[in-house]
Structures are given as C-alpha cells and as structure tokens.
N, C-alpha and C positions, 0 to 999 in steps of 0.2 A: 630161337625166334626170328632173329634177321633172316636167316636162311630160309625159314619157312615162308615168311612174307615175301622175300625174293621170288621163291618158287611159283606162290601163288600170283603174284604181279605178272610174272612170265606166262603162266598158264592163261590168265585173264586176257593178256594182250594178244597171245595167239588166237584166243576165241574170238576177239573183235576182228582180227584179221580175217578168219575163216568165215565169219559172218558176213562180213563186207563183200568177200568174193562170191559167197553163195548168193546173196541178195541180187547181185547183178545177173543171175542166171535163172531167177525165178519170175512166176507170173505175178500179178499185182498183190493178190491176197499174201502168197508165201513171201513176197518180197517185203511187205509191210511188217509182217511177223518176224522175220528175221533181222530187219533193221532195228525193230524194238528190241529184240534179243541183243543185238550188237550194242544198241546204246545203254542198256543195263550192264553189260560186260564193261563197257567203257567207263561208267560211273563207278563200277566195283575196282577198276583198275585205279581210278584216281584215289578212292578211298584206302586202298591198300598201300599205294604209294605215299599217302598222307601219314598213315600209321607207321610206315617205315622211317619217314622222315622225323616223325615225333620221337620215335625210339631212338634214333641217332642223337638227337638233340639232348634227350634225357641221359644218354651214355656220355655225351661231352660234357654236359653239366656236372654229372657225377665226378668225372675225372677233373674236372677244374676244381671242385670242392676237396677232392682228394689231394690234389696238387697244392692247395692253399693250406690244408691241415699240416701236410708235411713241411711246408715252407715254415709255417708257424712253430711246429715242434723243433725245426733245426735252429730257427732264431732263438728259441728259448734255450736250446742247448748252447749256443754261442754265447748269449748273455748271463745265463746263470752258471754255467760251468767253465767253458774254455776261456773266456775272457778274464774273469777272476782268478783262475788258475794261472795263466801265463803272467798276469801282473805280479801276483804274489811271488811266482817263482823267479821273475826277473828282479824283484827286490831282494829276495833271499841271496841270490847269487850276487848282487852287488854287494851287499852287506859281507857276505862270506869272502869275496875278493878283497875287500877293503880291509878286513879283519887280518887276512891271511899276509896282505902286503904290508901292514902294519908291524908284524913280527920282526922284519928284517931278514928273514930267513929265506934262503933260496930253495924253491920246490925241488924235490928229487927229479931227476932226468926221466925216469920212468913213469912218475906222475904226469909230467908236461906231455909226454907222448901219448899217454893213454887219454888225457883230457883233450888233445888236439884230435885224437881219433874219434872220439864220442862226438866231439863238436862237428866233425864233419859228417858223421852219420845223421845227426840231428838237422843239419843244414840241409843235406840231401832229401831228408824225409819231408822237410818242410817244403821244398821246392817242388818235389814230386807231387805231394799231397795238394798244394795249391793249384797246380796244373790239372790234376784230376777232379778235384772237387769243385771247381768253378763252373766253366762253361761246358756244355753238353759234348761229349766225345763225338766225333765222326761217325755217322750211321753206317757205313760201310765197313771201314776198317777198326772202328772201336778205339781208335786211337786218340789222344788228347788233341783238342783243337786250340787250347789255351797253352801259354808258355809262361813260366815264372823265372825271375832273375834276382839275384842278390848282387846289389852294388855297394862296395865298401866305400867308405868316405877316405879317399886318399890324400887330399890337399884341401883344407878348408879355405884358405887363403885364396886359392885358383878356382874354387868351385868344382873340384874334380873328383868324379867317383868312378872306380874302376869294377868291372864285371869279375866277380869271384866266382860264381857258378850259376848254372841255369838249368832247367828241365821243362820238357814239353814238345810242343810242335815247332819245327824249324820255321824260318831261318834263325840262325844264332843272333841273339840281341846285340846292340851296340856295345863293343868293348870297353868303351869310355864315354862317360857322360861328364860334359863340361860347357863352359861358356854359358849361354842364357839357359839351356837345360840343365847344366849343373846348379846354377843359381836358383832355379825352381826346385830341384831336388832338396837343396841346402835350406833356402829360406822359407818355402812354401810348405815342405813337408817335414824334414828333419828338425830344424829349429822350433818349429810350431807345434810339433808333435800331432800333426793332423794328417788324417788320409786324403789323397786326392783321387776322384772318381771320376773317370772320363766315360760318357755314353749317352743314350738317348734320354734316361731319367734325368741326369743332371744338366744336360746340353752344354757340358763343358768339352774342350778339345784337348788333346795331349800336346803339353809344351815340350815333349822330348821330340816327337815327329808329328807335327802337325798336318802334314800333308799325306800321312800313310793312309793308304786304301786296303792294308792288309790286316792291320790290327786297329780296331775302331773303339773297342772297349778296354779301359785301363784302370786298374786300381794300384796306386802306390802308398805304402804305408812306412813309417819310420821303424827303424829297428834301434831300440835303445835298451839300456838296463840301468835304472837309476839315473845318475847324472851323466852316464857314458853314451855317446852318440857313436854308432857303429856303421850305419848306412841305411839304405832303402831297399825295401823289398817290393818288388813290382810284378805283377800279372797281368796279361793283356790276351784279348780273343778278337776273332775276326769281325763279328757283327756288333753294333753299337747296342743291342740288347742282351747280349750274352753274359754281362757282369751286372748283377743287380745290387741294391743296397745291402742286402743279407750276406753277400760276399765280401763286402767290406768288414763286417765283424769278423769273418773266418780269417781274413788277411790280418787284421790286427791281433788276433789270438795267436796265428802262426809266427807273426813277428815277435811276440812276446816270448814264445819259446825259443826263437833264434837268438834273440837278445840275451836271454838267460844262459844259452849254451856258450855263446861268444864271451860273456863275462867271466866264465868259470873256465875257459880254455886257456 
C-alpha cells in the first residue's frame, strides 16, 4: 500500500509539473483549462500524501502498541517466574550450604572443583545475558552496547570491591571500586539490599563515575544468598534511556541466580 501511494504521489506530481509547463505555452482558453487540470492534480497530490502520512502514523501506533505488549509480557515473566525462582534458589542454596557446613566434613576435592566450574559457567551466563538482554545492540555490528560486571566484596572495612568478571561492550570496567564509590556499593546497595538505577527515568547519576559521558545508564543490584553478601552486579549502557525500570527486575533475577551459584560453590 505504501509503495502504491508513493507511486501515485510521484505520478501526480509529475502531472502537475507537465501541466505547469504546458500552460505557459498555450493560448488563453487552453491556458486556463490546463491550469485547472494542474490544480486538480495538485490537490490529488496533497490528498495522496496525507493518506500516506496517516498510514505511516497507524503503523507507528501499531508498532508502539506491540512494543508495549511485549514489554508487559516480559515484565510479567520477570515478576511471576524469574524473580520468585531466583529468590527460592538463593534461599535453598544458603540452607544447603549451612547444613553441609554443619556436618564438619570436608567436601571431596572433586566436588569442590565441579562446583567451582559450574559456578563460573553460571556467572558467565549471567554477565553475558545481562549485556545482551538490556540495551539494544549496535544496529550496524549487532554487538552489545551494554556491559555487565560482577564486583565481589573484598574488604568491608575499607569499602573495597574487586572486579571478578565482566562481559559486553568495551572498555573494561574499573578493576577496583573503593573510596566513595565503594561506600556507595556497600551501604546504598549491598547492605540495603536495594537496586540503584541511573538514567533519564530516575534522574539519578552514577556515584561510581559521575562525569562519564560513555555510560549514562546504570543499574546496580546486590548479589546475596540468605545472610551472605557476595558483591554487586552492575550493568551500564551509553544512553540515559537505554536501561528502563523493567531491566531492574531482570538484573535482580540474574543476581539471585548468581548469588545461589556462589553460595553453593
């Protein structure tokens, strides 16, 4: 339909041009007749263009509604499935680890190695998943524009967190979070058990790198399992509209899976 309207508009515009040229070469009667025909063609061009514009607007509105339905379905998935699952798994892993430690028996070396390997796989999957599932990828390369990092709590007294692993768009995140930024990670996120969302929606700024022009959207969530604090999982992206509220739920769920894996490792 859009191609048909575009063809009609082009043909009518060409007709208006031809009529205007011919009108200049004709006597009075023919001149008026051709001008009237040109005026009719011009009105037709306007009507066809208006129809094409209306069609475009309907398509945009339909696309917006589809995007809204997709976002709502994704939010429902987060709230009804992933979040409860990650919380239950974290609680179960904490109880399992506590019960196993209470026996006083040392776990077999092979089991420790297997648990560490599986924990690393889960950690990597969480990091890659967060980088891919949040901000839209680069339209040219289709590579992630977001990056995700896991910072493990290294020293509570010194408010120090160290980068354990990351995935997504370069450059490499800061290797150490300490000082005021470390205090933010510890007190505002980990101890409160609350996410921190930087972006246009929240009007907050990153306390890790307040003057960054490269990554202006940030979501940081605590990684815990029961009473155990492991660190902070953070994802950032270039534009301040890249990370939305719906991505906070995703990050909380991914952090729950990571916390469960770390508790069992």
